[in-house]
N, C-alpha and C positions, 0 to 999 in steps of 0.2 A: 490551468492544470498544474499541480505540483509534480515534481519529478518522480516522487515515489509512487504516485497514483499510476503513472505510466508503467512503472516496473512491476506493479502489482497486477496488472492486466494479465489474463490467462495466456501463457505461452508467448508473452511479449516482453522483450528486453532481457530474456534469460541468458542468451549468448553474450550480449553486451556485458552483463554482470560477470559472467564467467571470464571473459577477456580481461576485464579490469582486475579480477582476482588473481589471474595467472601472470599478468604482466604489470609490474609497477609502472605507473603513468610516467612517460618520459617528460623531461623538463620542457622540451619544446612544445609538447601538447598542452601542458599546463599553462605555459606562457600564452598560448593562443587564446585561451578562454579567460585568462586572468589579466589580460591587458587592461591597464587602468581606465581606458576609455570605454571598456565594455561592462565594467562593474558599476552599477548604479549606487547612489548614496544609501539606498535601503538594503544593500547587501544582496542584490539579485543580479542575474544576467538574463539577457533575452534567450528564450529557448532556441531561437535560430542560431545563436552563437554556440550553444552546446551541440546542436546538430552538426555544425562544421567540425567540432571537436571529434564527434563520433565518426564522421566521415574519414578523418585522418587515420582512424584505427584500421579500417579495411584497406587502406592504401599502403600500410606499413609492410615492408618486405619481411620483417620477422614474423608477423602474423600470417602473411600470405603463404609462407613456407612451413607453417606449423600444421602437421597432419591432424592435430587435435582440434583445430579451429576450422569450421566450415565457413569460409570467407563469404560465400554467396548467401548463406543464411544470415550472417552478420549484416550484410548489405541490405537484405530484405527487412530485417528488424529496424535498421536505421531508416529505411524508406517508410515503414509504418509510423515511426516517430515523426518523420517529416510531414506525413498526412495529418497527424494530430495537431500540428502547430501551424499549418500552412497559412491559414487565413485569419490569424489573430495575433495579438501582441503579448502572448503568454510570457510570464517571467518565472524564473526558477531560482530558489534561494540557494546561495552558495553552501549554506549549512546542510541543505538537503542533498546536494551533490556529494558533499563529504561523506554522507552516510553509506554510499555504495562503493566507496574506495577502500583499498587496503589500509590498515591502521597507520602506516607511515605517511601515506599521502593524505589520509583523513586529517591528521594533526596539522599538516602543512596547510591544507585548504582552510581549515578553521582558523588557523593563525592569520592567514592572509585576509580572511573575512573580517577578523578583528581589526587588522591594520587598516582596512579600507573604510572603517567607520570614521567619519570626519572628526578631527580634533582641532582645537585651536593651536596656534604656534606656541603659546605658553604651556599647554598640556604636553605638546611634543617635546619641548626642551626640558620640562620636568622629568619626562620619561627617559630622555637621553642622559640627563645628569644622574638619574637613579642607577643606571647600569654602566655608564662610562666612568672609568677611574682616573683618566688623565685629561688635561686640557688640550685635547687634539680634535674633538668633534668626531672621533672614530669609535665605532663599536667593533671590538675584536671578535674573533670566533668565540672565545670563551665568554665574553660579555653577552653576545647574541645568544649563545647557548643558555645562559642563565635566564635571559628574558623569555625564551621559548619554554624552558623548564618551568618557570613560574606560571606561564600561561597553561601549560599542560596540566599542572597540579590543580589549577582552578577549574578545568573542565573534566578532570578525572581521567586524563590520558596517561599512558605509561612513559616514564623517562627514557626507556630504551629507544623510542622513536625520535627523540629530540635531535640527535646528531644528524639523522637523515633530513629532518626538517630544516636545520641550519644549512646543510649542504645545498638543498634545493633553493633556499633563499639567496645564498651567495651566488649560485649559478645563474639565477634569474635577474637579480637586482643589483649586482655589483658590476659597475661599468668597466672598471680597469682590471678585473680578474684577480685582485688581491684577496687575501683571506680576511677581509673585514668590510664593513660598510662605512662610507664617509658621508660628510654633510651633503654632497652632491647626489648620493645614492638614495638618501632618505625620502625625497619627494616621490620617487618611483615606487617605494614600498608603502609609505604612510600617506593617508589622505589628509593633508594639512590644509587648513583653510587659507584663502588668499591673504595677501598683505593688507592688514587693516588700514594702514595709512593711505595706501593707494585707493582703497574703497571709500575712505572718508573724504579725501581731498586729492583727486587725480592731479590737479595742477593748482598753483597759487599758494599763498600763505595760509597757515593755520590760524583760525580765529580763537578767541578765548573759549568759546563753546567747544571747539575742536579739542583744545587742550584738556578740557574736562572729560570729554568722551574718550580720549586716549588714555588718560589715567584710569578711568573706569574699566576700560577694556583689558589693560595689561595688569591691573591690580586685582589678581584673582582672589586674594584672601580678604579684600575689602578694608584694609587698614589705612587707605589713603595715600600710600606710597608704592613705588615700584621697587620691590626688593631684589637684591642680588640673588641669582639663581635662575629658574625658568622664566620668571617675569621679565627680568632685565635682559636676559639673552634673547628672548623673543622680540623685545622692543628694539634692541641694537641691530639684530638681524634684519628687521623690517625697515629700520632707518637707513641702513646701508643699501638695501635693495631699492628703497625709494629713491635713493641718490644714484642708482645704477652702478653701485660699487659691489663687485663680486669678490668674496673672500672665502678662504677655506676654513675649516673648523678651528685650527690653531690660531689663525688671525682673528677669528670672531671672539675667541676667549680674550685675546690681547685687547681688542676694541672694547670689550666689556670693562676690563680694568682701566683702560684709558678714559672711558666715560666717567667712572667713579673718580678718577684723579682730576679730570677736567672740572668736575663739580665740587671737588674737595670733599668727597663723601666716602673715601676709601675706608675710613674707620666705621662709619655708620652702616655701610653696605646697603644703602637704599637711596632712592631719588624721589624728590617731591615735585610739585607742579612747576616751581620756578626752575628746577634743574632740567625739566623736560624741554623748556625753551632753549636752553644752552645745548642740549643734546641734538635737537633737531636742526639747529643753525650752525653749530661749530664742529661737531664730531665728524661729519662728512668731509669738511674742509681739512681737518687735521689728518684724516686718512689719505687724502689726495695730495697733501703737501709733501 
């Protein structure tokens, strides 16, 4: 059952819709249903998770004290919703949920749905480099705003809602409460595929065939080399993680430069198959020394 089908049912869900229109969805409510473990790769959530979200509405003191809201009627509507999903595994599209929210929350939810689509590490770093203007691995408020603004333009949403969307993002996904997102926050917001090196060879030495597969994976433009930019940043990030070395964004940029220097490719700004062997064996040692 799609979410909108439920709300189209006669006299069902009307008060829920009214509540959502009157009260902007609080960040903690959104966090409850947008937990990364609850959003499937196909951009859906279990209807039961949405049910828990609705239940928080009639437990909220603000709503309970509002004379315009019949809290008992709201509870009964939620109970009807519960009966609809009780004995099955219905899923609800995040994009459908967005349609019943006020415009500000609608943009936020659609942006989150976009971020939860799985991307490769190369695609992620290309996105980061597109908006980040310094070698820090940080997206400032203004840079994140530009990213949201571009997304809003693509889906036909108004720019006036972008600042609220950015505010919600920072409130939910910024671990240290600074006005930016750093490299440690990104995995909470973006659905980035796992470390390719770990999947390819959890333990032991890489074979000649492995080297070929690594080149193919990180060489997104198919030119036979790993170019400086998103391709090389993704490789170096995975190499360091593979070696259990944790670095911040600024150090990651430094390690990318160090990799080019190590292979004497600073001028060419690209690495080939032979360079890959050097990177996998020597770069982690250089960082740990």
